[in-house]
N, C-alpha and C positions, 0 to 999 in steps of 0.2 A: 524766337529771337525778335521778330517784329512786334509781337504783343508786348513783351517786356520793355522793349525800347519805347513803344508808344506810351505805356503806363508811366515810364520815367518822365517823358516829355509832358504828359498830362499833369502829373503832380507838380512839376516845376512851374509850368505855366499858370496853374491854378493858384500857386503860392505867390509868384512874382507878377503875373499879368492876368488877374482874374477876369478882366473884360474881354479877353481874346476868345474867338471862336475856334476851339481846338480842332473841330472836324475840318474846318477850312485849311488849317495849318497842315493837318495830316494829308489832305488831298494834294497839297503842293510840295510836300517835302519827303513823304515816305513812299518808297517803291519796293515791291517784292516780286521776285521771279523764282519759278521752280519749273523744272522740265516735266514733272509728273502732274497731270491735271487734277487728280484727287487731292494732292497736297495744296494746290491753289484754292480749291473749294473749302477745305478745312481751315486754311489760313484766313479766308474771308469771313468765315463764321466766327472764328476766335477773335478777329479784330472787331467785328460788330459787337460781340459780347463785351469787348474792352472799351466800348463807346466810340469806336472809330467808324468803320463801315464805308469810308470814302477814299481810302488809300488806293494807289494804283498797284494792284496785285494781278500778275499775268502769268500765263504759261509760256515760258520762253527758255531756250537753252542759252544761258548767259555766256557760255564759252564761245558760242558760234554766232549769236545774233547781236550782242552788245558791241558797240564800237567806240572809237575815240570821241564821237560826237555826243555820246551819252556818258558823261563823267560825273562823279559823285564827290561830295564833301566827306561822307562817312559811309563805310561799308561794314556790315556785320554779317558774317557767314561762317559756315563750316564747309570744308572742301569735300567733294565726292571722292570715292575711292574707285580704283580699278582702271581698266584700259578704255580708251575712247578716242574718237576722231578729234584732231586738233586743228582742223582747217581754219576755223575762225580766228584763232589766236595767231597762227603762223602767217596767215595772209595779212593780218593787221600789222605785223612786225616787219614785213618785207621792205618798208620804207626806211628802216634804220640804215644809216650811212656809215661806212668806215672812213677813217681819216688817213692822211699821208703819214707813213711811219718814218718820221725824221728823228725820232728819239726813242729810247727804251720805254718812256712813259706812254708815247703814242702807241707802241706795240701792245702795252698792257691795256690801254683804253680800247683798242680794237678787239682784244680778246673778249672783253665784256660785251661789246657791241655785236661781235660775231655770234656770241652765245644767244643774245636776244633775237638776232635776225634768223639764225639757222637752227634754232631749237626744233628737234623732231622727236622728242621723247613722248611716247604714247601713254602717259599716265595722267589720269584726270586730276588727282590731288596736286600733282606737280604743276600742271598747266593752269589749274584754277587759281593757285596762289599768284602766278605770274599775271593772270588776267585781272585779279583784284588790284594789283599795283598799277597795271595799265589803265584801269578805269578810275583811279583816284585823281582828283585835281592836285596840282602842286600845293603842298601844305595839307592835303586831305588826310584823314585818318581811317584806320581799319582795325577791326578785331576779327581774327580768323582762327578757327579751331583747326589744327593740323595734326596729322599723325607724327610720331617721333621720327620716322624715317626721313622726313623732309628736313629735319634739324640736325641729323647726324650721319645719314647714309653717305659714305665717301663718294659714291657715284653722283651725288647731287651737290657736290662742293662748288661747282661752277654757278649753279643756281643761287646758292647762298652768297657767293661773292657778288653776283649781280644784285641780289636783294639788299645787301648791306650798302651797296653803292647807290641804289635807287631810293632806299628808305632809311630813316632813322628808326631803329627798333627801340621803342620806349620801354616795353615790359614784356616778360615771358612768364606765364603762370603754368606750372606743371600740374596737370590734373591727375587724380587717382586713376589707376589702370581700368577700374570697372565703373568709371563715372557714367558711361553711356550704355552699360549692360542693361538688357541682353542684346541690344541692337549691334553693338560692337564691343569687343573686349581689348581693342588695341589701345596702347598708351597714347594719350593725346595732350596737346599743349594749346594754350590760348596765346596768340601772338598779337601784340599791340604795335601797330606800325604807323608811321607818318611819312608820307612821300616828301622827299627833299624838294626844297625850293631852289630853282636853278638861277639864282643871282650870281653874277660873276665872282663876287667875293665869297660866295658860299658854294660854288660849283664843286660837286664831288663826282669825278669821272672814273676814279679807281680807288682802291683801298687806301693808298698812301695819302689821298686827299682828306681822309676822315680825321677830324681833330683827335689828338692823343687824349683829350679830356673826355671824349664821348664814351658813355657806358650804358649798359642795359640793366634795368632793375628786374630782379627775378624773385619769384616766390614759389615754393614747393608746397602744394596743397596736399597734405597727408590724409586729412579726414574731411569728408563732405557730409557727415551725418549718417553714412551707411557703412557697413562692414566692407573691408577691402577684399571682397570676394564676389563671385558672380551671383551669390545668393541675395545680395543687396538688402539685408535686413537693417532696420534703423538702430543706431547706437546713440541714445539720448542722455548719457550720463553727464552730470555737472559736478564742478568742484564745490568746495564749501561756501564759495561766494556766489554761486549760481552761474558761473561761466561754463559754457559747453566744453566738455573735454574732447569730444570726437566730432565736432561740427564747427568748421571754421568759416562757413558761408551763410550761417543763419543769423538774422537779427535777434536780439534777446533782451529780456529784463533780468537784472541781477536780483539777489535776495532782498535788496533795499528798494526794489521797484524802479530802479533807474534803467532807462532804455539805452541800448548800445547797438551800433551797427555791427556787422559781422567782424570777427577777428581778422579775417583776410583784408577786408576793406579798411579797417583801422590801420593795419600795418602798411598796406600798399599806398594809402594816402599820405602817411607820414614819411614814407621812403626810408624807414629805419634800417640800420645794419644789425644783424642778428647777434646777440650776446647771451641768449638764453639757452637752457637745456630743454630738450623736447623728448616726448615719450609717445610710443604708439598705443593702440587701444588695449594692448596686453600689459602695459606698464614698462615695456622694455625701452631703454634709452636709444634714441636715434642719433647715430654718429654724424657729425658735420653740421653745417648751417642749414637753415630753412629759408632765409630770405636775405637780400642785400644786393649790392651792385656787382656786375661783371664788366670789366673794362674791355673795350674793343681791342686794345693793344694786347691784352692777355689772350683773347681768342685768336689773334693773328700770329701768335708765337708758334702755332702748330702748322708747320709747312715743310715741304722738301723741294729741292731743285730738280726739275725734270731734265735739265741739261747741265753740262759741266760748268758753263758760264754762270756765275752767281749774280744774275741780274733779276730785277723785279719781274720782268716779263717771263722768266723761266721758273718762277715760283708756282707751286701748286699748294694752295691753302686748303686745309681740311675744314676749318671754320665750324667746328662742332658748337651748336647753340643750345645744347641741353644744360639746364641749370645744375642737374645732378653731377655733371662732369666737373664743375668748378666748386660746388658746395659739398658734395658727398662722393669724392673720388674713391673708387674701389681700391682696397688694400690687398696686395698679394704677398704671400709669404715666400721669402727667398729660400730655395732649396740648394743644398750642396749636391755635388755630383753623385755622391754615395746615396743620399736620400732619394734623388731622382731615379737611380737604378732600382732601389728598393720599391719605389712606387710602381715602376714599370713591371717589375717581377710580380707584385701583388695583383696588378690588373691582368697580366697574362694568366696567373693561376686562377683568378675568378672566371675568366673566359673559358679556360679549359674545363673547369668544374661545371660551368653552365652548359657547355656543349655536350659534356658527358651525360648530364641529367637529361638533356633533350634526346640524345640517342638511346638512352636506357628506356625512356618512355615510348 
């Protein structure tokens, strides 16, 4: 991530400001941290080969050692997975203060603040996302690769409520399930965030403060140039014009020799709404949309009241942020009672036959 970021800065500066000393810029603006020492060494080598060699790259546990005095304008990272100590983040959040509950809105605000202050979930991916937001300056931006559970798991709904209040989610890109195989086969997403600026007229302290016009751009990346399986073999087919059929992330030249940025970059920059038909690598039609906007008010429609009083403070929002939920909702066939009974009878018969075969063996 650091290498590609530096290459982007290098190309931009060479084009716009050719007299600048890029290595000095890198030394002042690029910081890299990893808890594993060997990763730090490899990164330093890669950055040197990219003509850097001067960035601050250190072995540090960013969850536990970075604090509010070390804040950044831009963070690019992937969250680690699994269980781990959260002392660093919890201790840094103890200063969060609750307000006097003189209104239902105050109760709602305290719910979010209490989550931030009292969070004790022992999941690295969960706390790493919180830490990224904590380390951003107001107006700062981040790109974070996260597993699907952070965006849909009902147990994490409070965290997503906190996230939407703290940040404006600019874009979500759904990555293919095997994008990072063989290292992980878990479905992942690229989350583009911007930390909200706390001016009085822009203050967002709870979900109802978010503008009704706010929306998230989303893109479902179906093809990254490799088969959608753990085999990860390349699929380089092109159409009659020379446009890649199964690779949306590669820059390419068409049959006329014209250069094009990747299909995904073209669409995400234009922020177009999808009106096209799409097909997978086997030529089968993909149902639903591929890209477009998701309104925050649409996401907020999925809630229930945890108490009989229908107040904002008693709402529990699910806040599912998966683009597939809104672009490609699953369709279920309605069954009559008679059909359901027949289905149950068929399953029972199959189980009886299975256990009979096992006993016979």
